[in-house]
C-alpha positions as CSV (number, residue, x, y, z in Angstrom):
1,M,0.0,-0.1,0.1
2,I,1.3,3.4,-1.1
3,V,0.8,6.1,1.6
4,D,0.5,9.6,0.6
5,L,0.3,12.9,2.5
6,Q,-1.9,16.2,2.6
7,V,-1.5,19.1,4.8
8,S,-3.8,22.3,5.2
9,P,-2.7,25.8,3.6
10,A,-5.5,27.2,5.9
11,V,-3.1,26.9,8.9
12,L,0.3,26.5,7.2
13,D,2.1,29.0,4.9
14,W,4.1,28.3,2.0
15,S,7.5,27.8,3.6
16,Q,6.1,25.4,6.0
17,I,4.2,23.6,3.1
18,R,7.3,23.4,1.1
19,D,9.6,21.9,3.9
20,I,7.0,19.3,4.8
21,A,6.6,18.2,1.1
22,L,10.6,18.0,1.2
23,A,10.4,15.8,4.5
24,A,7.7,13.9,2.8
25,E,9.7,13.0,-0.2
26,S,12.7,12.2,1.8
27,A,10.7,9.9,4.3
28,G,9.5,7.9,1.1
29,F,5.8,9.2,0.8
30,G,4.1,8.3,-2.5
31,A,2.3,11.6,-3.2
32,F,1.7,15.0,-1.8
33,H,-1.9,16.3,-2.3
34,A,-3.2,19.8,-2.3
35,F,-6.7,20.9,-1.0
36,D,-9.0,22.8,-3.3
37,H,-10.6,25.6,-1.5
38,L,-10.9,29.3,-2.0
39,A,-10.8,30.1,1.8
40,G,-9.2,29.1,4.8
41,L,-12.6,29.2,6.9
42,P,-13.9,25.6,5.7
43,L,-10.7,24.2,7.0
44,G,-10.6,26.1,10.2
45,G,-7.8,28.6,9.3
46,A,-7.1,32.1,8.4
47,S,-6.0,32.0,4.8
48,M,-5.6,29.7,1.7
49,I,-3.4,29.0,-1.1
50,E,-5.2,28.2,-4.4
51,C,-4.6,24.9,-5.3
52,F,-3.1,24.6,-8.6
53,S,-0.9,27.6,-7.6
54,L,0.5,25.6,-4.9
55,L,0.9,22.5,-6.9
56,G,3.1,24.5,-9.5
57,A,5.3,25.8,-6.8
58,L,5.7,22.3,-5.3
59,A,6.5,20.8,-8.6
60,V,9.5,23.2,-8.7
61,A,10.6,22.9,-5.0
62,T,10.5,19.1,-5.0
63,E,12.2,16.3,-7.1
64,R,10.6,12.9,-6.9
65,I,7.4,12.7,-4.9
66,E,4.2,12.6,-7.0
67,L,1.7,15.4,-6.6
68,G,-2.1,15.4,-6.7
69,T,-5.3,17.1,-5.8
70,M,-7.6,15.4,-3.0
71,V,-9.9,16.6,-4.4
72,A,-10.5,19.2,-6.9
73,N,-14.0,20.8,-7.0
74,V,-15.0,20.5,-10.6
75,W,-17.1,23.8,-10.1
76,N,-14.2,25.9,-8.9
77,R,-12.9,26.2,-12.6
78,Q,-14.1,25.7,-16.2
79,V,-13.9,22.2,-17.1
80,G,-11.4,23.2,-19.8
81,T,-9.3,25.1,-17.1
82,L,-9.2,22.2,-14.8
83,V,-8.1,19.7,-17.2
84,S,-5.2,22.0,-18.6
85,A,-4.1,22.8,-15.2
86,A,-3.7,19.2,-14.3
87,A,-1.7,18.7,-17.6
88,S,0.3,21.9,-16.6
89,V,1.3,20.3,-13.3
90,V,2.9,17.4,-15.2
91,A,4.7,19.7,-17.7
92,L,6.4,21.4,-14.7
93,S,7.2,18.6,-12.5
94,G,7.9,15.7,-15.2
95,R,6.3,13.3,-12.8
96,Q,2.9,11.4,-12.2
97,F,-0.1,13.6,-11.3
98,H,-3.1,12.3,-9.4
99,L,-6.2,14.3,-10.4
100,G,-8.7,13.8,-7.6
101,I,-12.0,15.4,-8.6
102,G,-15.0,15.8,-6.8
103,A,-18.6,16.7,-7.8
104,G,-19.0,19.7,-5.5
105,A,-21.1,20.7,-2.5
106,S,-24.8,20.9,-2.3
107,P,-26.3,24.5,-1.5
108,T,-27.3,23.3,1.9
109,S,-23.7,22.0,2.7
110,S,-21.4,24.4,4.8
111,W,-18.6,23.4,2.1
112,A,-20.7,25.7,-0.2
113,D,-20.1,28.8,2.0
114,E,-17.0,29.9,0.3
115,Q,-18.5,29.7,-3.3
116,R,-21.3,32.0,-2.3
117,A,-19.1,34.3,-0.4
118,A,-17.0,34.6,-3.9
119,G,-20.3,35.1,-5.7
120,A,-19.9,31.6,-7.7
121,Y,-22.6,29.3,-8.8
122,V,-23.6,26.5,-6.4
123,E,-25.3,23.7,-8.6
124,P,-28.3,22.3,-6.7
125,S,-29.0,19.2,-8.8
126,V,-27.1,16.0,-7.9
127,A,-27.4,14.8,-11.6
128,A,-25.8,18.0,-12.8
129,R,-23.0,17.8,-10.4
130,H,-22.3,14.1,-11.5
131,E,-22.5,15.4,-15.1
132,R,-19.9,17.8,-14.5
133,V,-17.6,15.2,-13.4
134,R,-18.3,13.3,-16.6
135,Q,-17.4,16.3,-18.5
136,V,-14.1,16.4,-16.8
137,L,-13.7,12.7,-17.8
138,D,-14.7,13.2,-21.3
139,L,-12.5,16.2,-22.0
140,A,-9.5,14.9,-20.3
141,A,-9.8,11.6,-22.5
142,E,-10.0,13.9,-25.5
143,T,-7.2,16.4,-24.7
144,W,-4.7,13.8,-23.3
145,R,-4.6,11.5,-26.0
146,P,-1.7,11.8,-28.5
147,D,-4.0,11.5,-31.8
148,R,-6.3,14.2,-30.5
149,D,-8.3,16.4,-32.7
150,G,-6.5,19.5,-34.4
151,Q,-8.4,22.1,-32.4
152,L,-6.9,20.6,-29.3
153,S,-3.3,19.9,-30.7
154,T,-1.8,23.0,-28.7
155,F,-3.4,22.2,-25.3
156,P,-0.6,20.9,-23.0
157,L,-0.2,17.1,-23.6
158,P,0.8,15.4,-20.2
159,S,3.3,12.7,-20.2
160,P,2.6,10.6,-18.3
161,A,-1.1,11.2,-18.4
162,P,-2.7,12.2,-14.9
163,S,-4.7,9.6,-13.1
164,I,-8.1,10.6,-12.4
165,I,-9.5,9.6,-9.0
166,I,-13.0,10.4,-8.1
167,G,-13.8,11.4,-4.4
168,V,-17.1,9.8,-3.9
169,N,-20.0,10.1,-1.1
170,S,-22.8,8.2,-3.1
171,T,-23.4,4.9,-4.8
172,P,-24.0,6.4,-8.2
173,L,-20.7,8.3,-8.1
174,A,-18.8,5.2,-7.1
175,Q,-20.3,3.6,-9.8
176,L,-19.3,6.4,-12.4
177,A,-15.9,6.0,-10.9
178,G,-15.8,2.4,-11.5
179,E,-17.0,2.8,-15.2
180,R,-14.9,5.8,-16.2
181,A,-12.1,6.8,-13.8
182,D,-8.8,5.3,-13.0
183,G,-9.7,4.9,-9.1
184,I,-11.9,5.9,-6.3
185,N,-11.2,7.9,-3.1
186,L,-13.4,7.4,0.0
187,Q,-13.3,8.3,3.6
188,W,-12.2,5.3,5.5
189,N,-14.5,6.0,8.5
190,R,-17.6,6.8,6.4
191,P,-20.7,4.3,7.4
192,R,-21.3,3.3,3.7
193,R,-17.6,2.9,2.7
194,D,-17.9,-1.0,1.8
195,D,-21.2,-0.2,-0.3
196,F,-19.2,2.3,-2.3
197,L,-16.2,-0.1,-2.8
198,A,-18.5,-2.6,-4.1
199,A,-20.4,-0.5,-6.4
200,A,-17.0,0.8,-8.0
201,D,-15.5,-2.8,-8.2
202,R,-18.6,-4.2,-9.9
203,A,-18.4,-1.2,-12.4
204,A,-14.5,-1.5,-13.0
205,G,-14.7,-5.2,-13.4
206,D,-11.3,-6.6,-14.3
207,R,-9.6,-3.5,-15.8
208,P,-6.8,-1.8,-13.5
209,F,-8.6,0.4,-10.7
210,V,-7.0,2.0,-7.9
211,R,-8.5,2.1,-4.5
212,T,-7.7,5.1,-2.5
213,A,-8.7,5.6,1.3
214,Y,-8.7,8.9,3.1
215,H,-8.0,9.1,6.8
216,V,-6.8,11.9,9.4
217,Y,-3.1,11.8,9.9
218,D,-1.9,9.4,12.4
219,R,1.7,8.2,12.5
220,A,0.7,5.0,13.9
221,L,-1.0,4.3,10.3
222,L,2.4,4.3,9.0
223,D,3.0,0.8,10.2
224,P,1.5,-1.7,7.7
225,D,0.7,-3.9,10.8
226,H,-1.6,-1.3,12.5
227,P,-5.2,-3.0,12.7
228,T,-6.7,-0.4,10.4
229,R,-3.9,-0.9,7.8
230,R,-4.6,-4.5,8.1
231,E,-8.2,-3.8,7.6
232,M,-7.5,-1.8,4.5
233,T,-5.3,-4.3,3.0
234,E,-8.1,-7.0,3.4
235,R,-10.4,-4.7,1.3
236,R,-7.7,-4.0,-1.2
237,I,-7.0,-0.5,-0.6
238,D,-4.1,0.5,-3.0
239,R,-3.3,3.9,-1.6
240,L,-4.0,5.6,1.8
241,V,-4.1,9.5,2.0
242,L,-3.2,10.7,5.4
243,A,-4.5,14.3,5.9
244,E,-3.1,16.6,8.7
245,F,-5.7,19.6,9.2
246,A,-4.2,20.9,12.5
247,G,-0.6,21.9,11.5
248,P,2.7,20.2,10.6
249,P,2.2,16.3,11.0
250,D,4.8,14.4,13.0
251,L,6.6,12.8,10.0
252,P,9.2,10.2,10.3
253,S,12.8,11.0,9.2
254,A,14.3,9.3,6.2
255,S,16.4,7.3,8.6
256,D,13.2,6.0,10.2
257,T,11.9,4.8,7.0
């Protein structure tokens, strides 16, 4: 199981995030993921660094660690802007990029407060939010293939192509992930976790498919023999994203790993 890291720009500044990313790289973490928020308030902080601006800086500051979003709100940008932004991170880093995407918050969710404060549209329809995810999948497939149409020929062509991981909180979205995406991401402690995994697995069939679990950072979970890690292995989880919301995580040193 590959273990990834995520920290919060709501409570950490750029220099802290850079140093943590470098420490994670030295310690052997698989990828470093960015939050996609407009403001610090949703994550309990006083500020925020825009997702792809942060990833561009990390692409230059780091050398080996893979980069990703966990997850990019498909409503924070035009579909074409999101697809181009992911490809641009690959161009800057020369490494694998993991484009985690989410369908966006409902108008009744507190997660939508930052969109309303910025005057952005918040889509009320679940079906329309899922359709937006499909649009990202469609455009990425069209834009990132070498034999793409001429009108797309000067868009950034990422090599390697980003993997697309859908963050899910419903069975229909899990099924869409299994049908169309490279993987699924879900909160490990969510009550219907196993239902979502099963729906994605049925839809994916025998094709390669990445199962990613999301958990609050706990250094104990770096141990493959931890009971939670063993349970994840039993459910065929491929990647574990550990997210620290409160401040700098207690990372192992390179000598510890």
